[in-house]
C-alpha positions as CSV (number, residue, x, y, z in Angstrom):
1,X,0.0,0.0,0.0
2,X,1.3,3.4,-0.9
3,X,-0.3,6.6,0.3
4,X,1.4,9.8,1.0
5,X,1.4,13.6,1.1
6,X,4.2,15.7,-0.2
7,X,4.3,19.4,0.9
8,X,6.9,22.1,0.6
9,X,7.9,24.5,3.3
10,X,10.9,26.7,3.9
11,X,13.9,25.6,5.9
12,X,16.3,28.4,5.6
13,X,15.6,28.4,1.9
14,X,13.6,25.4,0.9
15,X,12.3,22.2,2.5
16,X,10.3,19.4,1.1
17,X,8.1,17.6,3.7
18,X,7.1,14.0,2.7
19,X,4.6,12.0,4.7
20,X,4.0,8.3,4.1
21,X,1.8,5.8,5.9
22,X,4.0,3.0,7.1
23,X,1.7,0.6,9.0
24,X,3.6,-2.4,10.5
25,X,2.0,-5.8,11.1
26,X,0.4,-5.8,14.5
27,X,-2.1,-7.9,16.5
28,X,-5.7,-6.8,15.7
29,X,-7.0,-7.5,19.2
30,X,-4.5,-5.0,20.7
31,X,-6.0,-2.1,18.7
32,X,-9.8,-2.8,18.9
33,X,-11.8,0.4,18.2
34,X,-9.1,2.1,16.2
35,X,-8.7,2.8,12.5
36,X,-5.5,0.6,12.5
37,X,-7.7,-2.6,12.3
38,X,-9.4,-1.3,9.2
39,X,-6.1,-0.3,7.6
40,X,-4.8,-3.7,8.4
41,X,-7.7,-5.4,6.6
42,X,-7.1,-3.3,3.5
43,X,-3.4,-3.9,3.1
44,X,-0.8,-6.6,3.4
45,X,1.7,-6.2,6.2
46,X,5.4,-6.9,5.7
47,X,6.5,-9.9,7.6
48,X,9.4,-9.6,10.1
49,X,10.1,-9.9,13.8
50,X,8.9,-6.9,15.8
51,X,11.1,-4.9,18.2
52,X,14.7,-3.9,17.5
53,X,15.6,-3.3,13.9
54,X,19.3,-3.3,13.0
55,X,21.3,-2.1,10.0
56,X,25.1,-1.8,9.6
57,X,26.5,1.7,9.6
58,X,29.8,1.2,11.3
59,X,32.1,4.2,11.2
60,X,32.5,7.2,8.9
61,X,34.5,10.4,8.7
62,X,32.7,13.4,9.9
63,X,34.4,16.8,9.9
64,X,37.8,16.4,11.5
65,X,37.2,13.0,13.2
66,X,35.9,9.5,12.8
67,X,32.7,8.9,14.8
68,X,30.4,6.0,15.3
69,X,27.6,5.9,12.8
70,X,24.1,4.3,13.2
71,X,23.6,0.6,13.9
72,X,19.9,0.7,15.0
73,X,16.8,2.7,14.3
74,X,17.5,4.6,17.6
75,X,20.8,5.7,16.1
76,X,19.2,6.8,12.8
77,X,16.6,8.7,14.8
78,X,18.5,9.4,18.0
79,X,16.1,11.6,20.0
80,X,13.1,10.0,21.7
81,X,10.0,11.3,23.4
82,X,7.5,9.3,25.4
83,X,3.8,10.2,25.0
84,X,1.7,10.2,28.2
85,X,-0.7,7.3,28.4
86,X,-4.5,7.9,28.0
87,X,-6.4,7.1,31.2
88,X,-9.1,4.6,30.6
89,X,-11.7,6.8,32.4
90,X,-10.8,10.0,30.5
91,X,-11.5,10.8,26.8
92,X,-11.2,14.5,27.1
93,X,-9.4,16.0,24.0
94,X,-8.7,19.3,25.9
95,X,-7.1,17.6,28.8
96,X,-5.2,15.3,26.6
97,X,-3.9,18.3,24.6
98,X,-2.5,19.8,27.8
99,X,-0.8,16.5,28.6
100,X,0.8,16.4,25.1
101,X,1.9,20.0,25.4
102,X,3.8,19.1,28.5
103,X,5.3,16.0,27.0
104,X,6.4,17.9,23.8
105,X,7.8,20.9,25.6
106,X,11.3,19.7,25.0
107,X,10.8,19.0,21.3
108,X,12.3,21.8,19.2
109,X,10.0,23.4,16.7
110,X,12.4,22.5,13.9
111,X,12.4,20.3,10.8
112,X,12.9,16.6,11.5
113,X,12.5,13.0,10.3
114,X,10.4,11.1,12.8
115,X,8.8,7.7,13.5
116,X,5.8,6.8,15.6
117,X,6.2,3.6,17.6
118,X,3.7,1.5,19.5
119,X,4.1,0.1,23.0
120,X,6.3,-2.8,21.7
121,X,8.6,-0.5,19.8
122,X,7.1,-1.4,16.4
123,X,6.9,1.3,13.7
124,X,3.5,2.8,12.9
125,X,4.5,5.8,10.8
126,X,7.6,7.3,9.3
127,X,7.6,10.9,8.0
128,X,9.4,14.2,7.7
129,X,8.0,17.6,8.6
130,X,9.0,21.3,8.8
131,X,7.8,21.6,12.3
132,X,7.9,18.6,14.5
133,X,5.7,19.6,17.5
134,X,2.9,20.8,15.2
135,X,3.1,17.5,13.2
136,X,2.9,15.4,16.4
137,X,0.0,17.4,17.8
138,X,-1.8,17.1,14.5
139,X,-1.4,13.4,14.4
140,X,-1.6,12.4,18.1
141,X,-4.3,14.7,19.5
142,X,-7.2,12.7,20.8
143,X,-10.0,13.0,18.3
144,X,-13.2,14.7,19.3
145,X,-16.5,12.9,19.5
146,X,-17.4,14.0,16.0
147,X,-14.0,12.8,14.6
148,X,-13.8,9.6,16.6
149,X,-16.0,7.5,14.2
150,X,-14.3,8.8,11.0
151,X,-12.4,6.3,8.9
152,X,-8.9,7.3,10.0
153,X,-6.2,5.8,12.2
154,X,-6.3,7.0,15.8
155,X,-2.6,7.4,16.4
156,X,-3.1,8.7,19.9
157,X,-4.4,5.3,21.1
158,X,-1.6,3.3,19.5
159,X,1.5,5.5,19.8
160,X,3.7,5.4,22.8
161,X,7.1,6.6,21.5
162,X,8.3,9.2,19.0
163,X,11.9,8.9,17.7
164,X,13.2,11.7,15.6
165,X,16.3,13.4,14.1
166,X,16.6,17.1,13.5
167,X,17.5,18.0,9.9
168,X,18.6,21.3,8.4
169,X,17.9,20.9,4.7
170,X,15.8,19.1,2.1
171,X,18.7,16.9,1.2
172,X,19.4,15.8,4.8
173,X,15.7,15.1,5.3
174,X,15.5,12.9,2.2
175,X,18.8,11.1,3.1
176,X,17.7,10.2,6.6
177,X,14.2,9.3,5.5
178,X,15.7,7.0,2.9
179,X,17.9,5.2,5.4
180,X,15.2,4.8,8.0
181,X,12.7,3.5,5.4
182,X,15.2,1.1,4.0
183,X,15.9,-0.2,7.5
184,X,12.3,-0.7,8.4
185,X,10.9,-1.9,5.1
186,X,13.7,-3.2,2.9
187,X,11.2,-4.9,0.5
188,X,9.1,-1.9,-0.4
189,X,10.9,1.3,0.7
190,X,11.5,2.5,-2.8
191,X,7.7,2.8,-3.4
192,X,7.6,5.3,-0.4
193,X,10.2,7.7,-1.7
194,X,9.3,11.1,-3.2
195,X,11.6,10.6,-6.1
196,X,12.0,8.1,-8.9
197,X,15.0,5.9,-9.6
198,X,17.6,7.5,-11.9
199,X,18.4,5.9,-15.2
200,X,21.8,5.0,-16.7
201,X,23.6,3.2,-19.5
202,X,25.2,-0.1,-18.9
203,X,28.0,-1.5,-21.1
204,X,30.4,-4.4,-20.5
205,X,33.5,-3.7,-22.6
206,X,35.0,-7.0,-21.7
207,X,32.3,-9.2,-23.1
208,X,32.5,-10.7,-26.6
209,X,29.5,-8.7,-27.9
210,X,29.3,-5.4,-26.1
211,X,26.0,-3.5,-26.1
212,X,24.8,-0.1,-24.8
213,X,21.7,-0.7,-22.7
214,X,19.5,1.8,-20.9
215,X,18.6,0.5,-17.4
216,X,17.0,1.9,-14.2
217,X,19.5,2.5,-11.4
218,X,17.5,0.1,-9.3
219,X,18.9,-2.8,-11.2
220,X,22.3,-4.5,-10.5
221,X,23.9,-4.8,-13.9
222,X,27.3,-6.1,-14.8
223,X,29.9,-3.9,-16.5
224,X,30.1,-0.1,-16.3
225,X,27.2,2.0,-15.2
226,X,27.1,5.5,-16.8
227,X,24.8,8.1,-15.4
228,X,22.8,9.5,-14.0
229,X,20.2,10.4,-16.6
230,X,17.0,12.1,-15.5
231,X,14.7,9.6,-17.2
232,X,14.6,6.7,-19.6
233,X,13.9,8.9,-22.6
234,X,17.2,10.9,-22.3
235,X,19.2,7.7,-21.7
236,X,17.8,6.0,-24.8
237,X,18.3,9.2,-26.8
238,X,21.9,9.3,-25.8
239,X,22.3,5.7,-27.0
240,X,20.8,6.5,-30.4
241,X,23.2,9.5,-30.8
242,X,26.2,7.3,-30.0
243,X,25.0,4.5,-32.4
244,X,24.6,7.0,-35.2
245,X,27.9,8.8,-34.4
246,X,30.1,5.7,-34.2
247,X,28.0,3.3,-36.4
248,X,27.2,0.8,-33.8
249,X,25.0,-2.2,-34.3
250,X,21.3,-1.6,-33.8
251,X,20.2,-5.2,-33.8
252,X,22.0,-7.0,-31.0
253,X,20.4,-10.4,-31.8
254,X,22.0,-10.2,-35.2
255,X,25.3,-9.1,-33.8
256,X,25.5,-12.2,-31.6
257,X,25.6,-14.3,-34.8
258,X,28.8,-12.8,-36.0
259,X,30.6,-13.5,-38.3
260,X,27.8,-15.6,-39.8
261,X,24.9,-13.2,-39.4
262,X,22.7,-11.7,-42.1
263,X,23.4,-7.9,-42.5
264,X,20.6,-5.5,-41.9
265,X,19.6,-2.4,-43.9
266,X,22.0,-0.2,-42.1
267,X,24.9,-1.8,-43.9
268,X,23.3,-1.0,-47.3
269,X,22.8,2.6,-46.1
270,X,26.5,2.8,-45.1
271,X,25.7,3.4,-41.5
272,X,27.1,0.2,-40.0
273,X,30.4,-1.6,-40.6
274,X,28.5,-4.9,-40.3
275,X,30.6,-7.0,-37.9
276,X,27.7,-9.5,-38.0
277,X,28.7,-10.8,-41.4
278,X,32.4,-10.5,-40.9
279,X,32.9,-7.3,-42.9
280,X,34.8,-6.0,-39.9
281,X,36.3,-7.9,-37.0
282,X,34.7,-7.9,-33.5
283,X,37.9,-6.5,-32.1
284,X,37.5,-3.4,-34.3
285,X,33.8,-3.2,-33.3
286,X,34.7,-3.4,-29.6
287,X,37.1,-0.6,-30.2
288,X,34.3,1.5,-31.6
289,X,32.1,0.8,-28.6
290,X,34.9,1.9,-26.3
291,X,35.3,5.1,-28.3
292,X,31.6,5.8,-27.9
293,X,31.8,5.3,-24.1
294,X,34.8,7.6,-23.9
295,X,33.0,10.2,-26.0
296,X,30.2,10.2,-23.4
297,X,32.1,10.1,-20.1
298,X,35.8,10.5,-21.0
299,X,38.7,8.0,-20.9
300,X,40.2,6.4,-17.9
301,X,43.8,6.7,-16.9
302,X,46.0,3.6,-17.6
303,X,49.6,2.7,-17.1
304,X,50.3,3.9,-20.7
305,X,48.3,7.1,-20.9
306,X,46.6,9.6,-18.7
307,X,42.8,9.9,-18.7
308,X,41.1,12.6,-20.8
309,X,37.8,14.4,-20.0
310,X,34.8,13.9,-22.2
311,X,34.8,17.6,-23.1
312,X,38.3,17.4,-24.5
313,X,37.5,14.2,-26.5
314,X,34.4,15.8,-28.0
315,X,36.3,19.0,-28.9
316,X,39.0,17.0,-30.7
317,X,36.3,14.9,-32.5
318,X,34.4,18.1,-33.6
319,X,37.6,19.6,-35.0
320,X,38.3,16.5,-37.0
321,X,34.8,16.3,-38.3
322,X,34.8,19.9,-39.4
323,X,37.9,19.3,-41.4
324,X,36.3,16.4,-43.1
325,X,33.2,18.4,-43.8
326,X,35.1,21.3,-45.4
327,X,37.1,18.8,-47.4
328,X,34.0,17.1,-48.7
329,X,32.4,20.5,-49.5
330,X,35.6,21.5,-51.4
331,X,35.3,18.4,-53.6
332,X,31.6,19.3,-54.2
333,X,30.5,16.2,-52.3
334,X,27.7,18.1,-50.6
335,X,25.8,15.0,-49.6
336,X,28.7,13.7,-47.5
337,X,29.2,17.2,-46.0
338,X,25.6,17.3,-45.0
339,X,25.8,14.0,-43.3
340,X,28.9,15.1,-41.3
341,X,27.1,18.3,-40.3
342,X,24.0,16.4,-39.2
343,X,26.3,14.1,-37.1
344,X,28.0,17.1,-35.5
345,X,24.6,18.7,-34.6
346,X,23.3,15.5,-33.1
347,X,26.1,15.2,-30.7
348,X,25.3,18.6,-29.2
349,X,22.5,17.0,-27.2
350,X,25.2,15.1,-25.2
351,X,26.5,18.4,-23.8
352,X,23.2,19.6,-22.5
353,X,22.5,20.7,-18.9
354,X,20.6,17.5,-18.1
355,X,23.6,15.3,-19.1
356,X,26.2,17.6,-17.6
357,X,26.9,15.2,-14.7
358,X,26.9,11.9,-16.6
359,X,29.9,9.9,-15.5
360,X,31.1,6.4,-14.5
361,X,29.8,5.5,-11.2
362,X,33.3,4.9,-9.9
363,X,34.2,8.5,-10.8
364,X,31.0,10.2,-9.8
365,X,31.9,12.5,-6.9
366,X,30.2,15.5,-5.4
367,X,30.8,17.8,-2.5
368,X,27.4,18.8,-1.3
369,X,27.0,21.8,1.0
370,X,23.7,22.4,2.7
371,X,22.3,24.9,5.3
372,X,23.3,23.8,8.8
373,X,20.2,24.7,10.8
374,X,20.9,28.3,11.3
375,X,22.2,31.0,8.9
376,X,25.7,30.8,10.4
377,X,26.2,27.1,9.9
378,X,26.8,24.8,6.9
379,X,26.6,21.0,6.7
380,X,28.8,19.1,4.2
381,X,28.0,15.8,2.5
382,X,30.5,13.7,0.5
383,X,29.1,11.7,-2.4
384,X,31.7,9.2,-3.7
385,X,31.0,6.2,-6.0
386,X,27.4,5.7,-4.7
387,X,28.2,6.3,-1.0
388,X,27.3,9.3,1.1
389,X,29.3,10.4,4.1
390,X,27.8,13.0,6.4
391,X,30.2,15.7,7.5
392,X,30.3,17.7,10.7
393,X,28.5,21.1,10.5
394,X,30.9,24.0,10.4
395,X,30.4,27.7,11.0
396,X,30.5,29.7,7.8
397,X,33.0,32.1,9.1
398,X,35.4,29.2,9.9
399,X,34.9,27.2,6.8
400,X,38.2,28.4,5.3
401,X,39.9,26.2,7.9
402,X,38.4,23.0,6.5
403,X,38.6,23.6,2.7
404,X,41.8,21.6,2.4
405,X,40.3,18.8,4.5
406,X,37.2,18.7,2.3
407,X,39.3,18.5,-0.8
408,X,41.4,15.7,0.5
409,X,38.2,13.8,1.5
410,X,36.5,14.1,-1.9
411,X,39.7,13.6,-3.9
412,X,40.5,10.3,-2.1
413,X,40.7,7.4,-4.7
414,X,38.3,5.3,-2.7
415,X,35.2,6.3,-0.7
416,X,35.2,5.8,3.1
417,X,34.9,2.2,4.1
418,X,32.4,2.9,6.9
419,X,30.3,-0.3,6.5
420,X,27.4,1.7,5.3
421,X,24.5,-0.3,3.7
422,X,23.5,2.5,1.3
423,X,22.5,1.2,-2.0
424,X,24.2,3.1,-4.9
425,X,21.0,2.9,-6.8
426,X,19.2,4.9,-4.1
427,X,21.9,7.4,-3.4
428,X,22.5,8.1,-7.2
429,X,18.7,8.6,-7.6
430,X,18.7,11.0,-4.6
431,X,21.6,13.0,-6.1
432,X,19.9,13.1,-9.5
433,X,16.6,14.3,-8.0
434,X,18.3,17.2,-6.2
435,X,20.5,18.1,-9.1
436,X,17.9,18.1,-11.9
437,X,14.4,18.3,-10.4
438,X,14.3,19.7,-6.9
439,X,14.3,23.3,-6.0
440,X,17.4,23.0,-3.8
441,X,19.4,26.0,-2.5
442,X,22.4,23.8,-1.6
443,X,25.7,23.9,-3.5
444,X,26.6,20.8,-5.5
445,X,30.3,20.8,-6.6
446,X,31.3,18.1,-9.1
447,X,34.7,16.5,-8.3
448,X,35.3,14.4,-11.4
449,X,38.7,16.0,-11.5
450,X,40.7,16.6,-8.4
451,X,39.2,19.5,-6.5
452,X,41.5,22.3,-5.3
453,X,41.0,24.4,-2.2
454,X,41.2,27.7,-4.2
455,X,38.7,26.5,-6.7
456,X,36.4,25.5,-3.9
457,X,36.8,28.8,-2.2
458,X,35.9,30.6,-5.4
459,X,32.7,28.6,-5.8
460,X,31.8,29.3,-2.2
461,X,32.1,33.0,-2.7
462,X,29.6,32.8,-5.6
463,X,27.3,30.8,-3.3
464,X,27.8,33.5,-0.6
465,X,25.9,36.0,-2.9
466,X,22.7,34.1,-2.1
467,X,23.6,32.9,1.4
468,X,24.6,36.0,3.3
469,X,27.1,35.9,6.2
470,X,29.4,33.5,4.4
471,X,33.2,33.9,4.5
472,X,35.7,31.9,2.5
473,X,39.3,33.2,2.6
């Protein structure tokens, strides 16, 4: 069952509140007279032992030090509040409201990710909100006599504990919601997220018959994963451009019959070297596929040569194509010149804003800076190869002291081995959502190439024009 409400509210600049019903399996006789029984009859509950839920988040680098990271739900949502019980002889909403006000007096009126738990510690609801006390009062106030018989869950009668974590930005709220939902409901948590899975291109250059294939990030393919793409259409369009540019095979089932396959119409049109019938060798065809991949995401460094960025490879290719186009036009071969020009224009779509961050997953790195709760603080996140490490918040006036440390962290050849159970498919989709779709005031700095402290300081100064009170020396 998937029901939810997504609202937007401002947290410093912008905050997206997402609310989902997460009703755990419970004993019907324990909740007689509540809407939970009716909800249970309408949905299938996930099976699993109640009580303590555990996930592995061993250790990670935060700020200047290594600190312990979450191992249980109580660590993901570290703050806890106990709601006062309802006396059996009192069903007075006004009196119950006063009791809740006293119990929630210590809860800050700040954005948070929170979970409602029953008396046995089982989850009832997981949500995020821009104002935690108001959200708890709205959900947990004892209903009036008119509202009591409505078809809705009476959370006041089934909730005993509230566990929560304060968050300072939309990105932080989505990240902690993702981790908590994955912990509680590993089989269906993706259906409860506010964003869709990112798309990518998969290719295995080591196989005998390589193929470019558009897949959802939720899959676990073999070979290299290239992305993220905002949707399936853009991923498939990129594949079509690469096929036309490098004359790749369009019919994979025919390619697998090489060198005894029957050539298709593309060979007759001069748009395919036809490795299927042996007109060219598979080694040459695999070389063409590798060139297509490097055209999209750049080449990797090897023992014989240094890597080259995709922009440099495309520029070199464009210059060579322009020379060929002028040569064909000088020989009055205008048809060939027109084909070359059309090929050059088609590749322009690979340099668009939506595909600006497409990269190999192993080289996909971002330093993400978000508001830190108050205008004078900033919270860093380190995205490396599908893993996200949460940094320690830093005062904006003191951020110049940690620039070198941040650069060393994001430039490390390998991400932190903190034992995190984050799925790269989820974290890449979260990153893609905030980069391309969400109205996010945070700063996302790509670190495909080694990030320098001075370059980082310059980008922070530009960000300071929007976020006042920022100093980067």
